[in-house]
C-alpha positions as CSV (number, residue, x, y, z in Angstrom):
1,M,298.4,101.2,3.4
2,S,296.8,100.7,7.0
3,V,297.2,97.3,8.6
4,I,295.2,95.6,11.4
5,T,297.4,94.2,14.2
6,H,296.4,92.1,17.2
7,D,298.2,92.3,20.5
8,L,298.4,88.9,22.0
9,A,299.5,90.2,25.4
10,T,296.8,92.6,25.8
11,G,294.2,91.4,23.6
12,D,293.9,94.9,21.9
13,T,293.5,95.6,18.2
14,H,295.3,98.5,16.6
15,L,294.8,100.0,13.2
16,T,298.4,101.2,11.9
17,G,300.0,102.6,8.9
18,P,303.2,101.8,7.1
19,A,306.0,101.0,9.5
20,G,303.5,100.8,12.5
21,E,302.4,104.6,12.3
22,P,298.9,105.5,12.8
23,P,297.2,106.1,9.7
24,T,297.1,109.8,8.7
25,D,293.3,109.4,7.3
26,T,291.8,108.0,10.4
27,A,293.7,109.4,13.4
28,G,295.0,112.9,14.5
29,P,298.0,113.8,16.6
30,G,298.6,111.3,19.4
31,G,296.5,108.6,17.6
32,E,293.4,110.6,18.5
33,P,290.6,110.2,15.9
34,A,290.8,112.9,13.2
35,P,287.9,115.5,13.6
36,P,285.2,115.8,11.1
37,P,285.4,118.2,8.6
38,S,285.1,121.7,9.9
39,T,282.0,124.0,8.9
40,G,284.2,126.2,7.0
41,G,285.4,123.5,4.9
42,R,281.7,122.7,4.0
43,L,280.8,126.4,3.5
44,T,283.8,126.6,1.2
45,A,282.7,123.6,-0.7
46,V,279.0,125.1,-1.2
47,L,280.3,128.6,-2.2
48,A,282.4,126.9,-4.9
49,S,279.6,125.1,-6.3
50,I,277.5,128.2,-6.3
51,A,280.3,130.2,-8.0
52,W,280.8,127.3,-10.8
53,A,277.0,127.1,-11.4
54,L,276.9,130.9,-12.0
55,V,279.8,130.5,-14.3
56,G,277.9,128.0,-16.3
57,I,274.7,130.2,-16.2
58,A,276.7,133.0,-17.5
59,V,278.4,131.2,-20.4
60,F,274.8,129.7,-21.4
61,A,273.3,133.1,-21.3
62,L,276.0,134.5,-23.5
63,L,275.7,131.6,-25.9
64,W,271.7,132.3,-26.1
65,Q,272.3,135.9,-26.7
66,F,274.8,135.0,-29.6
67,G,272.1,132.9,-31.1
68,A,269.3,135.4,-30.6
69,S,271.4,138.0,-32.6
70,R,271.8,135.6,-35.4
71,V,268.4,133.8,-35.6
72,D,265.3,135.7,-36.6
73,R,262.5,135.2,-34.1
74,L,264.6,133.8,-31.4
75,P,263.9,136.0,-28.2
76,S,266.8,136.9,-26.2
77,P,267.5,136.2,-22.6
78,G,266.3,139.6,-21.4
79,E,263.1,139.3,-23.5
80,T,262.4,135.8,-22.2
81,M,262.9,136.8,-18.6
82,T,260.5,139.9,-19.1
83,R,257.9,137.7,-20.5
84,L,258.5,134.9,-17.4
85,R,258.0,137.7,-15.0
86,Q,254.7,138.6,-16.7
87,L,253.6,135.2,-16.7
88,L,254.5,134.7,-12.9
89,A,252.8,137.7,-12.0
90,H,249.2,136.4,-13.1
91,A,250.2,132.7,-12.6
92,F,246.7,131.5,-11.2
93,A,244.6,133.6,-13.2
94,D,241.4,132.0,-14.2
95,N,239.5,133.4,-17.1
96,G,237.8,130.3,-18.4
97,P,239.3,127.1,-19.9
98,N,241.3,128.9,-22.8
99,D,242.7,131.6,-20.6
100,Q,244.5,130.1,-17.5
101,G,247.7,131.2,-15.7
102,I,250.8,129.5,-16.1
103,G,250.7,128.3,-12.5
104,L,247.2,126.6,-13.2
105,L,248.6,125.0,-16.5
106,L,251.5,123.6,-14.5
107,K,249.2,122.3,-11.8
108,A,247.2,120.4,-14.6
109,S,250.2,118.9,-16.1
110,L,251.6,118.0,-12.8
111,T,248.2,116.3,-11.8
112,R,248.6,114.0,-14.8
113,V,252.2,113.2,-14.3
114,F,251.8,112.2,-10.5
115,K,248.5,110.0,-11.5
116,G,250.6,108.2,-14.1
117,F,253.6,108.1,-12.0
118,G,251.6,106.6,-9.0
119,I,250.1,103.8,-11.2
120,G,253.8,103.0,-12.4
121,A,255.1,102.8,-9.0
122,I,252.1,100.6,-7.7
123,V,252.6,98.2,-10.4
124,G,256.4,98.6,-11.0
125,I,257.8,98.2,-7.4
126,P,256.2,94.6,-6.8
127,L,256.7,93.5,-10.2
128,G,260.6,94.3,-9.9
129,L,260.8,92.7,-6.3
130,A,259.3,89.6,-8.0
131,M,261.7,89.8,-10.9
132,G,264.9,90.2,-8.7
133,S,264.0,87.6,-6.0
134,S,262.8,85.0,-8.4
135,P,264.7,83.6,-11.2
136,R,261.5,82.2,-12.8
137,A,259.8,85.6,-12.7
138,W,262.8,87.1,-14.1
139,R,262.9,84.7,-17.1
140,A,259.1,85.0,-17.6
141,I,258.9,89.0,-17.4
142,N,262.3,90.3,-18.5
143,P,262.2,89.7,-22.2
144,I,258.6,91.3,-22.2
145,A,260.3,94.3,-20.4
146,Q,263.2,94.4,-22.7
147,F,260.8,94.3,-25.7
148,L,258.6,97.2,-24.7
149,R,260.8,99.2,-22.9
150,P,262.3,100.8,-26.2
151,V,259.0,101.7,-27.6
152,S,258.2,105.3,-27.8
153,P,255.6,106.6,-25.1
154,L,253.9,108.6,-27.8
155,A,253.5,105.5,-29.9
156,W,251.1,104.2,-26.9
157,Y,248.8,107.2,-27.2
158,P,246.7,106.4,-30.3
159,I,246.1,102.7,-28.7
160,L,245.3,103.9,-25.3
161,L,242.9,106.8,-26.9
162,I,240.9,103.9,-28.5
163,I,240.8,101.9,-25.2
164,F,239.9,104.7,-23.0
165,L,238.0,107.1,-25.2
166,D,239.1,109.9,-23.3
167,A,242.4,112.0,-24.0
168,D,242.8,112.8,-20.4
169,K,243.0,109.2,-19.3
170,A,245.1,108.1,-22.1
171,S,247.6,110.9,-21.3
172,V,247.7,109.5,-17.5
173,W,248.3,106.0,-19.0
174,V,251.0,106.9,-21.2
175,I,252.7,108.4,-18.2
176,S,252.2,105.2,-16.3
177,L,253.8,103.3,-19.1
178,T,256.7,105.6,-19.2
179,S,257.1,105.3,-15.6
180,L,256.9,101.6,-15.5
181,W,260.0,100.2,-16.8
182,P,263.0,102.3,-14.9
183,I,261.1,101.3,-11.6
184,V,260.8,97.8,-12.6
185,L,264.3,97.2,-13.8
186,N,266.2,99.1,-11.1
187,T,263.9,97.7,-8.4
188,A,264.7,94.1,-10.0
189,A,268.6,94.9,-10.1
190,G,268.5,95.8,-6.5
191,A,266.5,92.7,-5.2
192,S,268.9,90.4,-7.3
193,T,271.6,91.6,-5.2
194,V,270.6,90.8,-1.6
195,P,273.6,88.9,-0.2
196,K,273.4,85.2,-0.2
197,D,274.3,85.0,3.7
198,Q,271.0,87.1,4.3
199,R,269.0,84.5,2.2
200,N,270.3,81.6,3.8
201,V,270.0,82.9,7.2
202,A,266.3,83.5,6.3
203,K,265.7,80.0,5.3
204,V,267.5,78.5,8.4
205,F,265.1,80.4,10.8
206,H,262.2,79.8,8.3
207,L,261.2,83.2,8.1
208,P,257.8,83.8,6.6
209,R,257.7,85.2,3.1
210,R,256.2,88.4,4.2
211,A,258.7,88.9,7.0
212,Y,261.6,88.3,4.4
213,V,260.1,90.9,2.1
214,R,259.6,93.3,5.0
215,H,262.8,93.0,6.7
216,V,265.2,91.9,4.3
217,L,264.4,92.3,0.5
218,V,262.8,95.9,0.8
219,P,265.4,97.5,2.8
220,H,268.1,96.2,0.8
221,T,266.3,97.3,-2.5
222,I,265.0,100.6,-1.5
223,G,268.0,102.7,-2.7
224,S,267.7,101.1,-6.2
225,T,263.9,101.8,-6.1
226,I,264.5,105.4,-5.3
227,T,266.9,105.7,-8.3
228,G,264.1,104.1,-10.7
229,L,261.5,106.5,-9.3
230,R,263.8,109.5,-9.9
231,L,264.5,108.4,-13.4
232,S,260.8,107.8,-14.0
233,M,259.7,110.8,-12.7
234,G,262.4,112.8,-14.9
235,T,261.3,110.8,-18.1
236,A,257.5,111.3,-17.3
237,W,258.0,115.1,-16.9
238,M,259.5,115.2,-20.4
239,V,257.0,112.9,-22.0
240,I,254.0,114.9,-20.6
241,V,254.6,118.1,-22.7
242,A,254.7,115.9,-25.9
243,V,251.6,114.2,-24.7
244,E,249.7,117.4,-24.2
245,M,250.6,118.7,-27.5
246,M,249.3,115.6,-29.2
247,S,245.9,115.6,-27.0
248,G,245.4,119.1,-26.8
249,K,244.4,118.9,-23.2
250,T,244.9,122.1,-20.8
251,G,248.6,122.1,-19.5
252,I,252.1,123.4,-20.1
253,G,252.5,121.2,-23.2
254,N,249.5,122.6,-25.0
255,Y,250.2,126.1,-23.8
256,V,253.9,125.7,-25.6
257,W,252.2,124.5,-28.8
258,Q,249.3,127.2,-28.8
259,Q,252.0,130.0,-28.5
260,Y,254.3,128.6,-31.3
261,N,251.2,128.5,-33.6
262,A,250.5,132.0,-32.5
263,G,254.2,132.9,-33.3
264,D,254.7,134.0,-29.8
265,M,258.2,132.6,-29.5
266,T,259.1,134.6,-26.3
267,S,256.4,132.9,-24.4
268,V,257.5,129.5,-25.7
269,A,261.1,130.2,-24.3
270,A,259.7,131.4,-21.0
271,S,257.7,128.2,-20.8
272,I,260.7,126.1,-21.4
273,L,262.5,127.9,-18.5
274,L,259.5,127.1,-16.3
275,I,259.4,123.4,-17.4
276,G,263.0,123.0,-16.6
277,A,262.7,124.5,-13.3
278,T,260.0,122.5,-12.4
279,G,261.8,119.3,-13.5
280,L,264.8,120.6,-11.6
281,L,262.7,120.8,-8.3
282,L,261.5,117.2,-8.8
283,D,264.5,115.9,-9.3
284,F,266.1,117.6,-6.2
285,G,263.2,116.1,-4.1
286,F,264.1,112.7,-5.1
287,L,267.7,113.1,-4.8
288,R,266.9,114.5,-1.1
289,L,264.8,111.3,-0.4
290,G,267.7,109.0,-1.7
291,K,270.0,110.7,0.8
292,A,267.5,110.6,3.6
293,V,267.1,106.8,3.0
294,T,270.7,106.3,2.6
295,R,271.5,108.2,6.1
296,Q,268.6,106.0,7.6
297,E,270.3,102.8,6.4
298,A,273.5,104.0,7.7
299,H,272.1,104.6,11.3
300,S,270.1,101.3,11.5
């Protein structure tokens, strides 16, 4: 266990380990600071991660191949990859509303997702900040949030369709409701943990409300908010497929349903791979954003 000692004669402060020895995790030979992890060590870790990922993919492919050999009409990995290459070869072909490439279908779905996600973020972040920073707002809003949060997003679709009389608008608002609650609750959780010392200092200096929100509340909450945004995007991308199946609007979800009705299970499996890959990229983007914000906070 490391111990902090103070030399009264010199006024120096030292960090020592047991029996006065330098701690092994923070100092090297002669008390020098320990060097940062080597590039070779980081490279080894990355290669190990890639190797284990390949092992997981191989096991998944073997299980898939085994299932395809036992279940009629279930395409094998090889057949699915062949069909996927065919879809990607003409990804942006446009031969009319009923014959579009898979890239255009993904674009249509992503457009709906980002519209609904944007509405959810615009409403959810201020609502979460209010809930987390005001006990009155928390007591007023939290019961409603907890009551509506478990409702399936698809249950809202018929009501929204009646309100907007347009399947596309109803789909966007289903996504906004799907995105709302993770953003609200994660932002509120972050805002509620602002240290009491910081709140007291803001009161002592009579910091204006706008300045308090900008310089204290938002910086302390942003990590939790990004976590909420990441969760919301993942859920929204899952829901859009089901919503498009219900609405019949052009998109990857509707394409999956059409291919199932046509008996083309190979195209269905290839579409699932594309949906998964797109979701992975979206999640990776928010993961990198979260890490960038964390680094920025560490340097500030």
